[in-house]
PAFI-77183 format. One line per field, with one value per residue (C-alpha): residue number from 1; residue in one letter; chain; x, y, z. Coordinates in steps of 0.2 Angstrom, whole numbers. Example, Ala and Ser with C-alpha at 12.3 -4.5 7.8 and 13.67 -1.06 7.14 Angstrom:
BEGIN
k 1/2
r A/S
c A/A
c1 62/68
c2 -22/-5
c3 39/36
//
This chain:
BEGIN
k 1/2/3/4/5/6/7/8/9/10/11/12/13/14/15/16/17/18/19/20/21/22/23/24/25/26/27/28/29/30/31/32/33/34/35/36/37/38/39/40/41/42/43/44/45/46/47/48/49/50/51/52/53/54/55/56/57/58/59/60/61/62/63/64/65/66/67/68/69/70/71/72/73/74/75/76/77/78/79/80/81/82/83/84/85/86/87/88/89/90/91/92/93/94/95/96/97/98/99/100/101/102/103/104/105/106/107/108/109/110/111/112/113/114/115/116/117/118/119/120/121/122/123/124/125/126/127/128/129/130/131/132/133/134/135/136/137/138/139/140/141/142/143/144/145/146/147/148/149/150/151/152/153/154/155/156/157/158/159/160/161/162/163/164/165/166/167/168/169/170/171/172/173/174/175/176/177/178/179/180/181/182/183/184/185/186/187/188/189/190/191/192/193/194/195/196/197/198/199/200/201/202/203/204/205/206/207/208/209/210/211/212/213/214/215/216/217/218/219/220/221/222/223/224/225/226/227/228/229/230/231/232/233/234/235/236/237/238/239/240/241/242/243/244/245/246/247/248/249/250/251/252/253/254/255/256/257/258/259/260/261/262/263/264/265/266/267/268/269/270/271/272/273/274/275/276/277/278/279/280/281/282/283/284/285/286/287/288/289/290/291/292/293/294/295/296/297/298/299/300/301/302/303/304/305/306/307/308/309/310/311/312/313/314/315/316/317/318/319/320/321/322/323/324/325/326/327/328/329/330/331/332/333/334/335/336/337/338/339/340/341/342/343/344/345/346/347/348/349/350/351/352/353/354/355/356/357/358/359/360/361/362/363/364/365/366/367/368/369/370/371/372/373/374/375/376/377/378/379/380/381/382/383/384/385/386/387/388/389/390/391/392/393/394/395/396/397/398/399/400/401/402/403/404/405/406/407/408/409/410/411/412/413/414/415/416/417/418/419/420/421/422/423/424/425/426/427/428/429/430/431/432/433/434/435/436/437/438/439/440/441/442/443/444/445/446/447/448/449/450/451/452/453/454/455/456/457/458/459/460/461/462/463/464/465/466/467/468/469/470/471/472/473/474/475/476/477/478/479/480/481/482/483/484/485/486/487/488/489/490/491/492/493/494/495/496/497/498/499/500/501/502/503/504/505/506/507/508/509/510/511/512/513/514/515/516/517/518/519/520/521/522/523/524/525/526/527/528/529/530/531/532/533/534/535/536/537/538/539/540/541/542/543/544/545/546/547/548/549/550/551/552/553/554/555/556/557/558/559/560/561/562/563/564/565/566/567/568/569/570/571/572/573/574/575/576/577/578/579/580/581/582/583/584/585/586/587/588/589/590/591/592/593/594/595/596/597/598/599/600/601/602/603/604/605/606/607/608/609/610/611/612/613/614/615/616/617/618/619/620/621/622/623/624/625/626/627/628/629/630/631/632/633/634/635/636/637/638/639/640/641/642/643/644/645/646/647/648/649/650/651/652/653/654/655/656/657/658/659/660/661/662/663/664/665/666/667/668/669/670/671/672/673/674/675/676/677/678/679/680/681/682/683/684/685/686/687/688/689/690/691/692/693/694/695/696/697
r M/S/K/R/D/F/K/R/T/T/V/T/A/A/L/P/Y/A/N/G/P/L/H/I/G/H/M/A/G/A/Y/L/P/A/D/T/Y/V/R/Y/L/R/L/K/G/D/D/V/A/F/V/C/G/S/D/E/H/G/V/A/I/T/L/G/A/K/K/E/G/V/T/P/Q/A/F/V/D/K/Y/H/A/L/M/K/Q/A/F/A/D/F/G/I/S/F/D/I/Y/S/R/T/S/S/A/I/H/R/E/T/S/Q/D/F/F/R/K/I/D/A/Q/K/L/F/V/E/D/T/S/D/Q/F/Y/D/E/Q/E/G/I/F/L/A/D/R/Y/I/V/G/T/C/P/N/C/G/H/D/R/A/Y/G/D/Q/C/E/K/C/G/T/S/L/S/P/R/Q/L/I/N/P/R/S/A/V/S/G/N/A/P/V/L/K/P/T/K/H/W/Y/F/P/L/D/R/F/E/G/W/L/K/E/W/L/L/E/G/H/R/H/D/W/K/T/N/V/Y/G/Q/C/K/S/W/L/E/Q/G/L/Q/P/R/S/I/T/R/D/L/D/W/G/I/P/V/P/R/E/D/A/K/G/K/V/L/Y/V/W/F/D/A/P/I/G/Y/I/S/A/T/K/E/L/K/G/A/D/W/E/K/Y/W/K/D/P/D/T/R/L/V/H/F/I/G/K/D/N/I/V/F/H/C/I/I/F/P/A/M/L/K/A/E/G/S/F/I/L/P/D/N/V/P/A/N/E/F/L/N/L/E/G/D/K/I/S/T/S/R/N/H/A/V/W/L/H/E/Y/L/R/D/F/P/G/R/R/D/E/L/R/Y/V/L/T/S/I/S/P/E/T/K/D/A/D/F/T/W/K/D/Y/Q/Q/K/V/N/S/E/L/V/A/I/L/G/N/F/V/N/R/V/M/V/L/T/H/K/Y/F/E/G/R/V/P/P/A/E/E/L/K/G/T/T/D/K/R/K/K/V/L/A/V/Y/Q/Q/A/H/R/D/L/D/Q/S/V/A/A/L/I/D/S/L/E/N/F/R/F/R/E/A/Q/F/Q/L/M/N/M/A/R/T/G/N/K/F/L/A/D/T/E/P/W/K/L/A/K/E/D/M/D/A/V/G/A/I/L/N/Y/A/L/M/V/V/G/N/L/A/I/A/S/A/P/F/L/P/D/G/S/E/A/I/R/Q/Q/L/G/V/D/L/T/T/A/S/R/Q/F/W/T/G/K/K/L/V/E/P/V/P/A/G/H/Q/L/G/Q/P/V/L/L/Y/K/N/V/E/D/A/D/I/Q/P/Q/L/E/R/L/Q/K/P/K/I/A/N/V/E/A/T/A/N/S/V/K/P/L/K/P/T/V/T/I/D/D/F/G/K/L/D/I/R/I/G/T/V/T/A/A/E/K/M/E/K/S/D/K/L/L/K/L/T/V/N/S/G/L/D/Q/R/T/I/L/S/G/I/A/K/Q/Y/T/P/E/Q/M/V/G/K/Q/V/T/F/I/A/N/L/A/P/R/K/M/M/G/I/E/S/Q/G/M/I/L/M/A/E/D/Q/D/G/K/L/R/L/L/Q/P/N/E/A/V/N/P/G/A/S/V/S
c A/A/A/A/A/A/A/A/A/A/A/A/A/A/A/A/A/A/A/A/A/A/A/A/A/A/A/A/A/A/A/A/A/A/A/A/A/A/A/A/A/A/A/A/A/A/A/A/A/A/A/A/A/A/A/A/A/A/A/A/A/A/A/A/A/A/A/A/A/A/A/A/A/A/A/A/A/A/A/A/A/A/A/A/A/A/A/A/A/A/A/A/A/A/A/A/A/A/A/A/A/A/A/A/A/A/A/A/A/A/A/A/A/A/A/A/A/A/A/A/A/A/A/A/A/A/A/A/A/A/A/A/A/A/A/A/A/A/A/A/A/A/A/A/A/A/A/A/A/A/A/A/A/A/A/A/A/A/A/A/A/A/A/A/A/A/A/A/A/A/A/A/A/A/A/A/A/A/A/A/A/A/A/A/A/A/A/A/A/A/A/A/A/A/A/A/A/A/A/A/A/A/A/A/A/A/A/A/A/A/A/A/A/A/A/A/A/A/A/A/A/A/A/A/A/A/A/A/A/A/A/A/A/A/A/A/A/A/A/A/A/A/A/A/A/A/A/A/A/A/A/A/A/A/A/A/A/A/A/A/A/A/A/A/A/A/A/A/A/A/A/A/A/A/A/A/A/A/A/A/A/A/A/A/A/A/A/A/A/A/A/A/A/A/A/A/A/A/A/A/A/A/A/A/A/A/A/A/A/A/A/A/A/A/A/A/A/A/A/A/A/A/A/A/A/A/A/A/A/A/A/A/A/A/A/A/A/A/A/A/A/A/A/A/A/A/A/A/A/A/A/A/A/A/A/A/A/A/A/A/A/A/A/A/A/A/A/A/A/A/A/A/A/A/A/A/A/A/A/A/A/A/A/A/A/A/A/A/A/A/A/A/A/A/A/A/A/A/A/A/A/A/A/A/A/A/A/A/A/A/A/A/A/A/A/A/A/A/A/A/A/A/A/A/A/A/A/A/A/A/A/A/A/A/A/A/A/A/A/A/A/A/A/A/A/A/A/A/A/A/A/A/A/A/A/A/A/A/A/A/A/A/A/A/A/A/A/A/A/A/A/A/A/A/A/A/A/A/A/A/A/A/A/A/A/A/A/A/A/A/A/A/A/A/A/A/A/A/A/A/A/A/A/A/A/A/A/A/A/A/A/A/A/A/A/A/A/A/A/A/A/A/A/A/A/A/A/A/A/A/A/A/A/A/A/A/A/A/A/A/A/A/A/A/A/A/A/A/A/A/A/A/A/A/A/A/A/A/A/A/A/A/A/A/A/A/A/A/A/A/A/A/A/A/A/A/A/A/A/A/A/A/A/A/A/A/A/A/A/A/A/A/A/A/A/A/A/A/A/A/A/A/A/A/A/A/A/A/A/A/A/A/A/A/A/A/A/A/A/A/A/A/A/A/A/A/A/A/A/A/A/A/A/A/A/A/A/A/A/A/A/A/A/A/A/A/A/A/A/A/A/A/A/A/A/A/A/A/A/A/A/A/A/A/A/A/A/A/A/A/A/A/A/A/A/A/A/A/A/A/A/A/A/A/A/A/A/A/A/A/A/A/A/A/A/A/A
c1 391/386/370/362/364/352/336/326/328/321/320/317/312/316/302/295/293/274/274/269/264/276/284/294/310/305/300/316/327/320/303/303/320/315/298/307/319/306/295/310/313/295/295/310/300/311/305/305/298/296/293/290/280/278/291/280/291/302/302/296/280/276/280/269/255/256/255/240/232/230/238/253/243/230/244/253/236/233/249/251/234/239/256/249/236/248/260/245/238/255/257/272/270/274/270/266/266/266/269/280/266/259/260/270/283/284/286/300/310/309/315/329/334/333/344/358/356/357/375/379/384/375/384/374/379/372/376/371/360/351/334/320/312/298/293/298/308/326/331/338/354/344/333/348/354/368/384/396/413/421/413/402/386/372/360/371/362/368/374/381/383/374/385/402/398/407/401/396/390/378/391/402/389/391/376/365/346/331/324/307/305/320/325/343/342/349/360/351/357/348/353/353/359/372/376/395/397/415/418/412/423/436/423/414/430/433/415/411/427/436/420/410/424/419/400/393/389/403/393/388/405/413/401/404/423/423/413/423/439/433/431/415/408/394/377/362/348/336/326/317/300/282/279/289/294/296/313/311/320/314/326/321/304/299/311/309/320/328/319/335/336/318/315/325/319/302/308/309/292/284/291/284/267/268/276/270/280/290/298/315/319/319/330/341/344/361/353/343/349/345/344/340/334/336/340/357/352/350/366/376/361/359/377/385/373/360/373/382/365/362/379/377/360/369/356/352/360/368/364/371/369/362/360/356/352/357/344/332/330/315/317/335/331/331/314/307/292/292/292/280/293/288/278/267/263/245/243/251/240/225/231/237/224/229/247/257/269/274/280/289/297/304/310/319/327/334/337/350/359/377/374/360/348/335/316/308/291/298/309/294/284/299/303/284/281/297/300/285/273/285/296/287/269/272/280/267/253/260/263/245/237/247/243/224/226/234/229/213/221/227/246/253/265/283/288/307/314/325/335/327/325/335/321/320/339/337/323/334/349/338/330/347/354/338/339/357/353/338/347/361/348/339/356/361/344/344/363/358/344/354/367/354/357/339/342/353/341/326/337/339/320/318/332/322/308/320/326/308/304/320/316/299/306/320/309/294/280/268/278/281/262/260/270/275/263/273/287/275/268/286/290/274/276/293/287/273/287/296/280/277/295/292/277/287/303/293/284/296/297/279/267/252/259/265/247/240/251/247/228/230/240/227/239/245/263/267/277/285/290/298/308/313/319/329/335/340/336/321/306/291/276/263/259/255/236/232/218/224/214/210/224/224/236/247/252/246/256/258/252/258/241/245/261/258/247/261/274/263/260/279/282/270/281/295/285/278/296/302/287/290/309/305/295/311/323/328/322/334/345/342/350/368/383/400/407/395/403/400/382/381/368/378/367/367/356/353/354/338/342/357/360/374/371/371/385/395/409/410/392/380/362/358/341/344/332/337/325/314/312/318/330/341/360/372/389/406/409/406/424/425/407/395/376/373/387/379/361/358/374/373/381/386/379/376/358/355/367/358/351/362/357/369/365/347/345/343/355/348/364/382/389/405/420/437/451/467/484/481/466/453/437/430/413/412/400/395/404/387/370/360/342/342/342/354/364/383/391
c2 944/944/937/954/959/945/951/936/920/903/893/874/862/844/834/823/804/800/784/791/806/820/820/834/827/832/850/853/846/856/864/875/883/885/893/905/911/914/924/934/937/942/954/963/964/952/943/924/908/895/878/860/844/826/814/800/787/773/755/760/767/751/740/751/751/732/730/741/732/748/755/766/781/778/776/792/801/797/803/818/824/820/829/844/847/845/858/870/867/870/886/881/895/887/896/880/862/851/832/822/811/827/828/844/835/820/832/842/827/819/836/837/819/823/838/829/813/824/828/810/811/796/780/764/748/730/722/708/715/707/701/695/680/678/697/698/714/720/726/744/743/749/734/721/717/706/705/719/713/727/725/710/718/707/720/731/738/736/754/757/749/760/753/757/769/760/764/747/739/725/712/716/710/692/682/695/693/703/715/712/694/688/676/676/686/680/690/694/705/721/737/754/772/780/798/800/808/805/816/831/827/840/854/849/850/868/874/866/863/880/890/886/883/898/901/884/876/865/849/851/855/841/828/834/834/817/810/819/813/795/798/798/784/784/782/773/785/771/757/742/747/751/765/781/793/783/785/795/783/770/757/760/752/746/757/773/787/782/792/801/808/814/820/836/841/842/859/865/858/865/882/880/876/891/904/899/908/917/901/903/919/908/895/902/920/923/937/923/915/896/890/871/867/849/836/827/812/823/833/823/823/842/847/835/825/838/852/840/837/855/858/844/851/868/882/882/892/882/882/897/888/872/875/857/852/836/824/827/813/810/807/801/789/790/794/778/777/758/758/773/782/799/815/815/833/830/822/836/849/838/836/854/865/883/880/880/893/883/869/881/890/874/866/881/883/865/866/853/865/857/842/830/837/829/834/829/834/840/852/857/861/871/881/886/890/899/908/910/913/920/932/936/934/942/958/961/958/969/984/983/981/996/1007/1003/1006/1023/1030/1020/1011/1026/1027/1041/1054/1052/1066/1070/1063/1077/1072/1084/1072/1057/1045/1053/1052/1033/1031/1040/1029/1013/1019/1023/1006/997/1006/1001/983/982/989/976/962/968/969/951/944/950/945/927/925/931/917/903/903/902/896/911/923/917/919/937/939/933/944/959/953/950/968/974/965/972/990/989/981/994/1010/1004/1014/1008/1017/1033/1034/1041/1057/1058/1053/1061/1049/1035/1040/1041/1024/1016/1025/1017/1000/1000/1004/988/978/984/979/962/960/963/953/938/936/924/913/915/920/917/927/941/943/942/957/967/965/970/986/989/996/992/986/985/1000/999/981/985/999/987/972/983/996/983/994/999/1008/1017/1008/1014/1033/1043/1045/1029/1018/1001/985/975/965/946/933/927/910/898/886/868/858/840/834/840/830/815/806/810/802/787/784/784/772/759/752/751/741/730/727/723/711/703/700/693/679/673/676/662/664/671/659/659/673/670/677/682/665/656/665/650/652/670/675/687/696/710/725/742/758/768/782/788/802/807/802/818/818/805/809/790/783/784/778/768/762/746/736/718/710/706/722/740/739/752/748/759/759/768/774/793/797/788/791/805/801/807/795/780/782/769/759/741/734/717/715/702/700/689/697/700/718/730/747/762/780/775/767/749/743/727/721/725/732/722/733/730/740/744/747/765/761/767/757/752/744/726/726/713/717/720/725/711/710/715/700/690/678/678/660
c3 -1033/-1014/-1008/-1006/-1024/-1030/-1038/-1032/-1023/-1027/-1010/-1011/-997/-999/-1007/-994/-999/-1001/-991/-973/-963/-957/-940/-930/-937/-955/-948/-939/-953/-968/-968/-952/-956/-974/-969/-957/-970/-983/-971/-968/-986/-989/-975/-983/-999/-1009/-1024/-1018/-1025/-1011/-1019/-1013/-1017/-1014/-1021/-1027/-1037/-1033/-1027/-1009/-1017/-1026/-1011/-1000/-1012/-1014/-995/-994/-1009/-1019/-1035/-1033/-1039/-1025/-1012/-1016/-1018/-1000/-993/-1004/-997/-979/-980/-990/-977/-962/-970/-973/-955/-948/-958/-969/-982/-998/-1014/-1021/-1015/-1031/-1034/-1045/-1052/-1062/-1080/-1080/-1070/-1082/-1096/-1087/-1082/-1099/-1107/-1095/-1099/-1118/-1116/-1108/-1119/-1135/-1129/-1128/-1110/-1103/-1103/-1108/-1100/-1099/-1082/-1071/-1057/-1042/-1046/-1033/-1042/-1030/-1032/-1050/-1048/-1049/-1032/-1029/-1018/-1003/-1004/-1003/-986/-980/-969/-970/-976/-966/-948/-949/-946/-953/-958/-970/-985/-1003/-1003/-986/-969/-956/-942/-948/-962/-976/-993/-1002/-1018/-1017/-1023/-1008/-996/-989/-991/-999/-998/-1004/-991/-999/-999/-988/-1002/-1009/-1026/-1042/-1055/-1071/-1086/-1089/-1099/-1090/-1093/-1081/-1077/-1078/-1061/-1062/-1076/-1065/-1051/-1055/-1058/-1042/-1032/-1039/-1038/-1021/-1011/-1017/-1020/-1005/-992/-981/-984/-982/-965/-959/-958/-976/-982/-972/-979/-997/-995/-989/-1003/-1016/-1009/-1010/-1029/-1039/-1050/-1064/-1056/-1065/-1069/-1075/-1067/-1072/-1065/-1071/-1059/-1063/-1077/-1093/-1101/-1117/-1128/-1141/-1134/-1116/-1116/-1098/-1090/-1079/-1073/-1056/-1042/-1037/-1054/-1057/-1039/-1038/-1055/-1046/-1039/-1057/-1063/-1047/-1052/-1070/-1062/-1051/-1062/-1080/-1093/-1081/-1073/-1081/-1071/-1056/-1062/-1076/-1073/-1064/-1054/-1045/-1029/-1027/-1009/-1005/-987/-984/-970/-967/-978/-993/-993/-1006/-1018/-1017/-1016/-1028/-1039/-1043/-1046/-1058/-1067/-1069/-1075/-1088/-1094/-1096/-1094/-1076/-1061/-1047/-1028/-1019/-1002/-995/-976/-972/-954/-945/-937/-923/-910/-898/-880/-881/-895/-914/-922/-930/-940/-940/-921/-920/-910/-917/-914/-930/-936/-939/-922/-913/-922/-917/-898/-896/-906/-909/-902/-918/-912/-897/-908/-920/-905/-897/-913/-918/-901/-902/-921/-926/-937/-935/-925/-919/-906/-895/-892/-876/-870/-853/-862/-873/-858/-849/-865/-868/-849/-845/-861/-872/-858/-844/-855/-871/-867/-850/-856/-870/-857/-844/-855/-862/-845/-838/-853/-850/-831/-832/-849/-853/-867/-877/-882/-871/-878/-878/-866/-866/-850/-843/-828/-816/-802/-796/-801/-819/-820/-816/-829/-842/-839/-840/-856/-864/-859/-865/-882/-885/-880/-891/-906/-904/-903/-919/-929/-922/-926/-944/-946/-940/-952/-966/-962/-958/-939/-935/-917/-913/-922/-911/-896/-900/-902/-885/-879/-885/-874/-859/-862/-862/-845/-837/-843/-834/-819/-817/-821/-810/-818/-805/-792/-802/-805/-788/-792/-810/-823/-837/-833/-833/-850/-857/-850/-857/-874/-876/-869/-883/-896/-890/-891/-909/-913/-905/-916/-932/-926/-921/-938/-946/-930/-922/-935/-925/-910/-921/-928/-910/-904/-920/-917/-899/-904/-918/-930/-948/-947/-966/-968/-951/-954/-971/-962/-948/-959/-971/-959/-946/-931/-920/-928/-921/-926/-913/-914/-898/-896/-904/-896/-891/-892/-876/-868/-872/-866/-880/-874/-860/-849/-854/-840/-835/-840/-858/-861/-850/-864/-876/-865/-862/-880/-884/-870/-876/-890/-878/-865/-879/-885/-868/-865/-882/-878/-861/-869/-878/-863/-851/-833/-821/-810/-791/-782/-778/-768/-774/-768/-781/-795/-807/-804/-809/-823/-834/-847/-860/-856/-864/-854/-856/-843/-833/-820/-808/-790/-779/-766/-775/-788/-793/-795/-809/-807/-823/-829/-838/-850/-845/-857/-843/-834/-832/-817/-807/-806/-797/-805/-801/-818/-817/-819/-836/-843/-842/-841/-859/-865/-856/-863/-877/-874/-871/-855/-848/-830/-817/-817/-802/-789/-772/-772/-762/-755/-758/-753/-751/-768/-771/-785/-794/-802/-806/-822/-828/-833/-840/-830/-840/-833/-829/-819/-833/-834/-850/-854/-859/-874/-888/-905/-912/-905/-897/-889/-871/-860/-871/-860/-859/-858
//
């Protein structure tokens, strides 16, 4: 069955964990693409259920509550309310935003467990597990850290080393310790129930690797293929914890369902809450399409583990697509909640009131659909000013202003432009080309939405506005007004038709701007919108003789003063980190010459910025965090490394070499390199990350 044959669609967005506010990485990863897609489905007239909710169980919640001195329920209540309000304020149009601490979720999760348990699929096993005696808790794999046996990284987690990517078990770690107390954990016996994921390995390979080889995104398919090729193991679905969904068995007192097991069931319980008795149509009818929107870190759970759970239960449909996104970075660095290196959604809405569309537009334009992307405030400013303002907003405003100027704001008739003069022939040719270009953009826009290519779809939207601007520039109605008002009327009639189509086409991406255009046109676009999205071609939403509203600017420029406070806020943690590091770094040795090599102060630094020097094919200008300062070093490595490759790398450099001026720039050190036999240069780096300023001896 093709995706266009489904009677309805259930769309889920990853349940955000209720232990902190939302940031732009969350938006770009799952919620904005999901909202864009759902708005598109609704505009077509499809039956769609868009569900989400807060993920509120797990050890992280109990630890967060303990840290704040409140109960777990009070802790999740706080963040559930904050996230729900931020979603609403940003315009993410969930049909329901539920939560996993609700009674309906507890009942649904326990029923799901019972259905599988009745088939005797779960495996019971008593085993020794790591226990933190100081905290009195069994430790989840993620809360055990130690040295990776593969690469030696001393902050590897009990389930994976994030440095080398190796999948681990806690017992493989060297010198394991509790991430909660820092103490060495002890092994203590405990009984748990396991989901036999290995029994579904063959089915998953057939369903996923064969069945979705061509229609799932390459980044999603590739990660799943890698996991399945490594082989699957049973996974514990219960925990020793007093916060969560109680395991519905008499012999499981004091145990709760593991959060990874109960969280995806939250989609089902939210749909029950939303649809009541009709909920099963959205989860059990084969005429329903199920689509999960998630981030990179949730791919395995939604593509392998949850489908296996649904298959085991036996009565549910399986996901038809999981268009997961990769990660969004911020100003060249990973988003970090602990370092406050993030753009928090609720703070953006506070600092940029009435500018939701701007953030939606920029995040979609850089959407990390198949690889990581980077958000910068300068790029935000540039895209808003040069695209939203200068292209889309400019076109709409010009058409409205010209119509008011020449026709008192009333839509002129669409006179047939017969080529009786050279100017009319030119206008006719321009019109015909514009119409072809616009129809192509509309078809490409809808095709991209259908296939989850939202960045490309939004580009086609802006292409429509570009075509409109070119149409006005090439026909020059302000010049024709001196001699041929019929031609001017025909030009503006067509331009207003384009404006109406832009109001329709922008609705999934820029809901506020779409409504603002509609209000200026003063027309009901409901019927025209349905024709546009189902017919996949231009429509005529604005009739001749209709009185337009007054022109209003859609968007305004982002000024330097708007983004400077944001840049300064992000810089503060970095400055504080440099100062904190400087306090523990030895002072520099006296300035030396090359003859005093033995006196050289050699240190490790981190490159925070890099750019190519103009008029030089060898030099890169590097900004290096030395642990004591941010310094500029010129290095002749441009043929081996691009500026983008250098940012974030650690380098070995001579810290007390006398400054030297090159091409008008003072270089405050020398990067040390290794040169191989063919003359290629290689960075000298520590085998694991160290603090900037570490001495080399």
